[in-house]
C-alpha positions as CSV (number, residue, x, y, z in Angstrom):
1,X,2.1,75.9,9.5
2,X,-1.3,76.0,8.9
3,X,-2.0,79.4,7.6
4,X,1.2,78.9,4.7
5,X,3.9,80.9,6.3
6,X,6.5,78.4,7.7
7,X,10.3,79.7,8.7
8,X,11.0,83.3,8.3
9,X,14.2,85.4,9.0
10,X,14.6,88.5,10.4
11,X,16.5,91.5,8.0
12,X,18.2,94.3,9.0
13,X,17.9,97.6,8.0
14,X,21.2,100.2,8.2
15,X,20.6,103.7,8.1
16,X,23.8,104.9,7.8
17,X,23.2,109.2,8.1
18,X,22.8,110.8,11.9
19,X,19.5,110.7,12.8
20,X,18.5,113.9,14.6
21,X,15.8,113.0,17.4
22,X,12.8,115.3,18.6
23,X,14.6,115.5,22.1
24,X,17.5,117.4,20.2
25,X,19.9,114.2,20.7
26,X,21.5,112.3,17.8
27,X,22.2,109.1,16.9
28,X,25.3,108.9,14.4
29,X,23.3,105.6,12.8
30,X,20.7,102.9,13.8
31,X,19.9,99.6,12.7
32,X,16.0,98.5,12.6
33,X,15.2,94.9,12.8
34,X,12.2,93.8,10.2
35,X,10.5,91.0,9.0
36,X,8.0,91.1,5.9
37,X,5.4,88.7,5.0
38,X,3.7,88.3,1.1
39,X,5.5,90.0,-1.6
40,X,5.2,93.7,-3.1
41,X,3.8,94.2,-6.2
42,X,5.4,96.2,-8.7
43,X,3.8,99.3,-8.4
44,X,4.9,98.9,-4.2
45,X,1.2,100.1,-3.2
46,X,-0.1,96.8,-1.1
47,X,2.0,97.1,1.6
48,X,0.7,96.9,4.9
49,X,2.8,98.2,8.0
50,X,2.3,96.7,11.5
51,X,3.0,98.2,14.7
52,X,3.3,95.9,17.4
53,X,2.4,96.0,21.3
54,X,4.6,97.3,24.3
55,X,6.8,93.8,24.5
56,X,6.5,92.7,21.1
57,X,8.8,92.0,18.2
58,X,9.1,92.2,14.2
59,X,7.9,88.8,14.0
60,X,4.8,88.7,13.5
61,X,4.2,85.2,11.9
62,X,5.6,82.0,11.0
63,X,8.5,80.6,12.9
64,X,11.8,82.5,13.4
65,X,14.3,80.5,15.7
66,X,17.0,83.1,14.9
67,X,19.6,80.3,13.8
68,X,22.1,82.6,13.4
69,X,22.0,84.1,16.7
70,X,21.6,87.4,15.3
71,X,18.8,88.5,17.6
72,X,20.8,87.5,20.7
73,X,20.1,85.7,24.6
74,X,17.0,87.7,24.9
75,X,15.4,85.7,21.6
76,X,14.0,82.9,23.5
77,X,11.5,79.8,23.0
78,X,8.8,82.2,23.4
79,X,9.7,84.6,20.9
80,X,10.0,82.1,17.9
81,X,6.1,81.7,17.2
82,X,4.6,85.0,15.3
83,X,2.3,87.0,17.9
84,X,-0.1,87.7,15.0
85,X,0.6,84.2,13.0
86,X,-3.3,83.6,12.7
87,X,-3.6,87.0,11.3
88,X,-1.3,87.1,8.8
89,X,-0.9,84.7,5.9
90,X,-3.1,83.4,2.6
91,X,-6.8,84.1,3.1
92,X,-6.3,85.4,6.4
93,X,-7.4,88.8,7.7
94,X,-4.0,89.9,6.6
95,X,-4.2,88.1,3.1
96,X,-0.4,87.6,1.9
97,X,-2.3,86.4,-1.5
98,X,-2.4,90.4,-1.9
99,X,-0.4,92.3,0.6
100,X,2.9,92.5,2.0
101,X,3.1,92.6,5.4
102,X,6.5,94.4,7.1
103,X,6.4,94.2,10.8
104,X,9.8,96.5,12.5
105,X,11.5,96.0,15.8
106,X,11.1,99.6,17.5
107,X,14.3,101.7,17.7
108,X,15.2,101.4,21.2
109,X,14.0,97.6,21.1
110,X,15.6,94.8,22.3
111,X,15.5,92.2,19.2
112,X,17.8,93.6,16.8
113,X,17.2,97.3,16.3
114,X,19.4,99.7,17.8
115,X,18.6,100.4,21.5
116,X,20.3,100.8,25.2
117,X,22.0,97.3,24.5
118,X,23.6,97.9,21.2
119,X,27.6,99.1,21.1
120,X,27.9,102.6,21.3
121,X,30.3,104.0,18.4
122,X,32.0,106.3,20.7
123,X,32.8,104.3,23.4
124,X,32.6,100.6,22.2
125,X,30.1,99.5,25.1
126,X,26.4,99.6,25.4
127,X,24.9,102.7,25.2
128,X,22.9,101.6,28.7
129,X,22.2,105.0,30.2
130,X,23.6,107.4,27.7
131,X,20.8,106.0,24.7
132,X,18.7,108.8,24.3
133,X,14.8,109.1,25.0
134,X,12.7,108.7,22.1
135,X,8.9,109.3,21.2
136,X,6.6,107.9,19.0
137,X,7.4,110.4,16.2
138,X,10.9,109.5,16.4
139,X,10.0,105.6,16.0
140,X,7.7,106.4,13.3
141,X,10.2,108.5,11.1
142,X,13.0,105.6,11.6
143,X,10.1,103.5,10.0
144,X,9.6,105.5,7.3
145,X,13.3,105.5,6.7
146,X,13.1,102.2,6.4
147,X,10.1,102.4,3.7
148,X,11.9,105.0,1.8
149,X,14.6,102.7,1.2
150,X,12.3,99.9,0.4
151,X,10.6,102.2,-2.3
152,X,7.2,102.5,-0.5
153,X,5.9,105.8,-1.1
154,X,2.3,105.0,0.1
155,X,0.9,102.5,2.5
156,X,-2.0,100.1,2.0
157,X,-2.8,100.5,5.4
158,X,-1.0,100.7,9.0
159,X,-2.2,98.5,11.9
160,X,-1.5,99.4,15.4
161,X,-2.3,97.6,18.5
162,X,-2.3,98.7,22.0
163,X,1.1,101.0,21.9
164,X,1.4,100.3,18.5
165,X,-2.0,101.9,17.7
166,X,-0.6,105.5,19.0
167,X,2.3,104.8,16.6
168,X,-0.1,104.1,14.1
169,X,-2.1,107.0,14.7
170,X,1.2,109.3,15.1
171,X,1.9,108.4,11.5
172,X,-1.4,108.6,9.8
173,X,-1.9,112.4,11.0
174,X,1.6,113.7,10.8
175,X,2.3,112.2,7.3
176,X,-1.5,111.6,6.0
177,X,-0.6,111.4,2.7
178,X,1.4,108.0,3.2
179,X,-1.8,106.0,4.3
180,X,-5.0,105.3,2.8
181,X,-6.7,102.8,5.3
182,X,-5.8,103.4,9.4
183,X,-6.7,100.4,11.8
184,X,-5.9,101.2,15.6
185,X,-7.0,98.3,17.6
186,X,-7.6,98.8,21.6
187,X,-5.5,101.9,21.9
188,X,-6.4,105.7,22.2
189,X,-6.5,109.4,21.2
190,X,-5.2,110.1,24.7
191,X,-3.2,108.6,27.8
192,X,-5.7,108.3,30.5
193,X,-4.6,109.2,34.1
194,X,-4.9,105.8,35.1
195,X,-2.8,104.8,32.1
196,X,-0.1,107.4,33.4
197,X,-0.5,106.0,37.1
198,X,0.3,102.6,35.9
199,X,3.2,103.2,33.3
200,X,4.6,105.5,36.5
201,X,4.1,102.1,38.6
202,X,6.1,100.4,36.2
203,X,9.1,102.8,35.9
204,X,9.7,103.0,39.5
205,X,9.6,99.3,39.8
206,X,12.7,99.1,37.5
207,X,14.2,102.4,38.4
208,X,14.3,100.9,42.3
209,X,16.2,98.0,41.6
210,X,19.8,98.4,42.8
211,X,21.2,96.5,39.8
212,X,19.4,99.4,37.5
213,X,22.1,101.6,38.2
214,X,20.6,104.5,36.1
215,X,20.6,102.0,33.2
216,X,24.5,100.8,32.7
217,X,23.8,97.2,33.7
218,X,25.2,95.2,30.7
219,X,28.8,94.5,33.0
220,X,26.8,93.2,35.7
221,X,23.7,91.8,37.0
222,X,20.6,92.7,35.3
223,X,17.7,94.3,37.2
224,X,15.3,91.3,37.2
225,X,13.4,91.8,40.1
226,X,12.2,95.4,39.1
227,X,11.7,94.5,35.1
228,X,9.5,91.1,36.8
229,X,7.6,93.5,39.1
230,X,6.9,96.1,36.3
231,X,5.4,93.2,34.2
232,X,3.2,92.2,37.1
233,X,2.2,95.4,37.5
234,X,1.0,95.5,33.2
235,X,0.1,91.7,33.1
236,X,-2.8,92.4,35.4
237,X,-4.5,95.0,32.7
238,X,-3.5,92.8,29.9
239,X,-5.3,89.9,30.8
240,X,-9.0,89.6,32.1
241,X,-9.5,89.0,35.7
242,X,-11.6,85.3,34.8
243,X,-8.6,84.5,32.2
244,X,-6.1,84.9,35.3
245,X,-7.9,82.8,37.6
246,X,-8.5,80.1,35.3
247,X,-5.1,80.0,34.6
248,X,-3.6,80.5,37.7
249,X,-5.4,77.4,39.0
250,X,-2.8,75.2,37.4
251,X,-0.5,76.5,38.7
252,X,1.7,75.2,41.6
253,X,2.5,77.2,44.4
254,X,6.3,77.9,44.9
255,X,7.9,79.7,47.2
256,X,10.4,82.3,44.9
257,X,13.7,83.4,46.2
258,X,12.9,87.0,46.0
259,X,11.1,86.6,49.0
260,X,12.2,86.0,52.2
261,X,9.8,87.3,55.4
262,X,6.3,86.8,52.9
263,X,5.1,83.2,52.1
264,X,3.2,82.3,49.0
265,X,-0.1,81.4,49.9
266,X,-2.3,80.6,46.8
267,X,-2.4,79.7,43.2
268,X,-2.9,83.1,42.0
269,X,0.0,85.0,43.8
270,X,2.5,81.9,42.4
271,X,1.3,82.6,38.7
272,X,1.4,86.4,38.7
273,X,5.4,85.5,40.3
274,X,5.7,83.2,37.2
275,X,4.9,85.8,34.6
276,X,7.1,88.3,36.0
277,X,9.9,86.0,36.5
278,X,9.0,84.7,33.1
279,X,9.7,87.9,31.5
280,X,12.6,88.8,32.2
281,X,14.4,86.1,30.4
282,X,13.2,87.4,27.0
283,X,13.4,91.4,27.5
284,X,15.4,94.4,28.3
285,X,14.7,96.6,31.3
286,X,16.2,99.4,29.1
287,X,13.8,99.0,26.5
288,X,10.8,98.1,28.3
289,X,11.4,101.8,30.4
290,X,11.9,103.6,27.0
291,X,8.6,102.2,25.2
292,X,6.9,103.1,28.2
293,X,8.6,106.5,28.1
294,X,6.6,106.4,24.6
295,X,3.4,105.9,25.8
296,X,3.8,108.1,29.1
297,X,4.6,111.1,26.7
298,X,2.1,110.7,23.7
299,X,0.7,113.8,22.9
300,X,-0.5,113.5,19.4
301,X,-1.7,117.1,19.1
302,X,1.6,118.5,19.9
303,X,3.6,115.9,17.9
304,X,1.2,116.3,14.6
305,X,1.7,120.3,15.2
306,X,-2.3,120.5,15.5
307,X,-4.6,122.9,17.8
308,X,-7.3,120.5,18.2
309,X,-8.3,117.2,17.3
310,X,-10.5,118.5,14.9
311,X,-8.0,120.3,12.6
312,X,-5.7,116.9,13.4
313,X,-8.2,114.9,11.5
314,X,-9.4,117.4,8.6
315,X,-6.3,116.3,7.2
316,X,-6.8,113.0,7.1
317,X,-10.4,113.0,5.5
318,X,-9.0,111.0,2.6
319,X,-8.4,108.2,4.7
320,X,-10.5,105.4,5.8
321,X,-10.3,103.9,9.5
322,X,-11.0,101.0,11.4
323,X,-11.1,101.0,15.1
324,X,-11.6,98.3,17.4
325,X,-12.7,98.2,21.3
326,X,-12.7,95.1,23.2
327,X,-15.8,95.4,25.7
328,X,-13.7,93.9,28.7
329,X,-10.4,96.0,27.9
330,X,-8.8,97.5,31.2
331,X,-5.5,98.9,29.5
332,X,-7.3,100.8,27.3
333,X,-10.7,101.1,28.2
334,X,-13.5,101.1,25.1
335,X,-14.1,105.2,26.2
336,X,-10.6,105.8,24.8
337,X,-11.7,104.4,21.5
338,X,-15.2,106.6,21.4
339,X,-13.1,109.4,21.8
340,X,-11.2,108.6,18.9
341,X,-14.0,108.1,16.8
342,X,-15.6,110.9,17.7
343,X,-12.9,113.3,16.6
344,X,-12.9,111.2,13.4
345,X,-16.5,112.0,12.9
346,X,-16.1,115.6,13.9
347,X,-13.9,115.9,11.3
348,X,-15.5,114.0,8.2
349,X,-13.3,111.0,8.3
350,X,-15.0,107.9,7.2
351,X,-14.9,105.2,10.0
352,X,-16.5,102.2,11.1
353,X,-16.1,101.0,14.9
354,X,-16.2,97.8,16.3
355,X,-16.9,96.7,19.9
356,X,-15.5,93.0,20.1
357,X,-17.3,91.3,22.8
358,X,-14.6,89.1,24.5
359,X,-14.0,88.0,27.9
360,X,-10.2,87.9,27.4
361,X,-9.9,91.4,28.0
362,X,-7.0,93.5,26.3
363,X,-5.1,90.4,24.8
364,X,-8.4,89.5,22.7
365,X,-6.1,91.1,19.9
366,X,-3.7,88.1,20.4
367,X,-6.1,85.4,21.0
368,X,-9.3,85.6,19.0
369,X,-8.9,86.1,15.3
370,X,-12.0,84.9,14.5
371,X,-13.5,88.2,16.0
372,X,-11.4,90.5,13.9
373,X,-10.7,88.8,10.7
374,X,-14.1,89.5,9.1
375,X,-13.9,93.5,9.7
376,X,-10.0,93.2,8.9
377,X,-10.4,91.3,5.5
378,X,-13.3,93.8,4.6
379,X,-11.7,96.7,5.3
380,X,-8.2,95.8,3.5
381,X,-9.9,94.3,0.6
382,X,-12.4,97.0,0.1
383,X,-12.5,98.9,-3.4
């Protein structure tokens, strides 16, 4: 591979003790799937923890074809290429000659971490509807258990993209002494009203699929139509309309079997349906709902036990922040990052605020490494 990271394999952390969740429920044990890039130094103080986005995975760089089939049937060819491959590697934005990067599939995930499709030890069948709700603090705490297992007391940096940025902020404010540099990318301090509505629409799309059956669908047909519709609802906020239009021009007009009366009339409609139908081959509806729920109920003040944002970030004054906005983002609008910057400045927290001028929308952070690399490289390597 051009960036020096070739074939990689997912590793698995087994947490054997019961794990108490913030909602009052308990998992008897859990597994986390994770990958690492670069080597930890002797002091284990060169670690960068990377939180993936809504439908991402632990596989951030290199190629992982999962030859052992440990990651299951959803690990399709689309998953094989690392989603941040052009950012991680020797000499790149996150330089693996200096840093050890760890990326973990979330608790509740569908790529090797314990989730609704995992076996419930009490029944011997998939958890399904019985898998508990989790919030940002639960995901963060599970990953800190992994870091403890690896002997990492303090992170050099935490990076979170999109929904992953919510988790990065949760970690930084709840455990301020465990991280030095915080890099939230295209994310928010507060979930907006528009985001609440869009997330609810996606939840309803899945819940209203007759195959969903409350989440207990693993022994029958999966709620593919509901999950496809949910993906279509979200996709239009991830990709700019200009990009959608450009890609749609290459799409053949097809009549999908899920439509009976309506006839597809344009490449644009066909493109959006294709995106939804493609997604269901690589993702699980219960996982999608769990992560949407994390997003929907994100409340950093309550989760960090702070009265207001000034109190919240005063505990973080020894940290340094690099905040990225994307000018054309209609998923996490730039004013949401500006709110974060204002809160940091009010509390006296050192920060650098970068607006990436891009026409590619929210997904710019996946597609345009050249716009982010100088700032990431400078911040991570600054002495």
